[in-house]
C-alpha positions in Angstrom: 47.7 24.9 -18.8 47.5 21.0 -18.8 46.5 21.3 -15.4 43.6 23.4 -16.1 42.6 21.0 -18.8 42.7 18.0 -16.1 40.7 20.0 -13.7 38.0 20.8 -16.5 38.1 17.0 -17.6 37.8 15.9 -13.9 34.8 18.5 -13.4 33.1 17.3 -16.5 33.5 13.5 -15.4 32.2 14.4 -12.1 29.1 16.4 -13.6 28.3 13.6 -15.9 28.2 11.1 -13.2 26.3 13.5 -11.1 23.7 13.6 -14.1 23.5 9.8 -14.4 22.9 9.5 -10.6 20.2 12.3 -11.0 18.6 10.4 -13.8 18.7 7.2 -11.7 17.0 8.9 -8.8 14.5 10.4 -11.0 13.4 6.9 -12.3 13.4 5.5 -8.7 11.2 8.2 -7.7 8.9 7.7 -10.6 8.7 4.0 -9.4 8.2 4.7 -5.9 5.4 7.3 -6.7 3.6 4.5 -9.0 4.0 2.2 -6.4 2.3 4.5 -3.7 -0.4 5.3 -6.1 -1.3 1.5 -6.4 -1.0 1.0 -2.7 -3.4 3.9 -2.1 -5.7 2.2 -4.7 -5.4 -1.1 -3.1 -6.2 0.6 0.3 -9.3 2.4 -1.0 -10.7 -0.8 -2.2 -10.1 -2.6 1.0 -11.7 0.3 2.9 -14.7 -0.1 0.7 -14.5 -3.9 1.5 -14.5 -2.9 5.0 -17.4 -0.7 4.7 -19.4 -3.3 2.7 -18.7 -5.9 5.4 -19.5 -3.6 8.3 -22.9 -3.0 6.6 -23.3 -6.7 6.2 -22.5 -7.2 9.9 -24.9 -4.7 11.1 -27.6 -6.4 9.0 -26.5 -9.7 10.5 -26.7 -8.4 14.1 -30.1 -7.3 13.5 -31.4 -10.6 12.2 -29.1 -12.3 15.0 -32.2 -11.9 17.3 -33.8 -14.5 15.2 -31.1 -16.9 15.4 -30.3 -19.7 17.9 -27.0 -19.6 19.7 -25.2 -22.1 17.3 -26.0 -20.2 14.3 -25.0 -16.9 15.9 -21.5 -18.5 17.1 -21.0 -19.7 13.5 -21.9 -16.2 12.1 -19.5 -14.4 14.6 -16.8 -16.9 13.4 -17.3 -16.2 9.9 -17.2 -12.5 10.4 -14.4 -12.5 12.7 -12.5 -14.7 9.9 -13.4 -11.8 7.5 -12.2 -9.1 9.8 -9.1 -10.9 10.5 -8.5 -11.3 6.8 -9.0 -7.5 6.2 -6.8 -6.7 8.9 -3.9 -8.8 7.5 -4.4 -6.8 4.2 -4.2 -3.8 5.9 -0.9 -4.4 7.9 0.6 -5.7 4.5 -0.5 -2.3 2.9 1.1 -0.4 5.7 4.3 -2.2 5.5 
């Protein structure tokens, strides 16, 4: 009879440990989902920024025909700088 009581205690302890582990995993999953939601929101904002910058780039290209070579080069450098920063943000979001 004592052997059965010990087995029941052992099973009970293992079940309690399993429940604690399950609760911890549930908390971790909730945190991961929250983080994923935040990352998706940030990605959406960055994509909107990209679209706005693309529109500005298109507008700048339309007006570029009126600029001299020096102004065009400066504008291209600024735009490339913006695009580089956006790409860095996207890389950080995807990592």
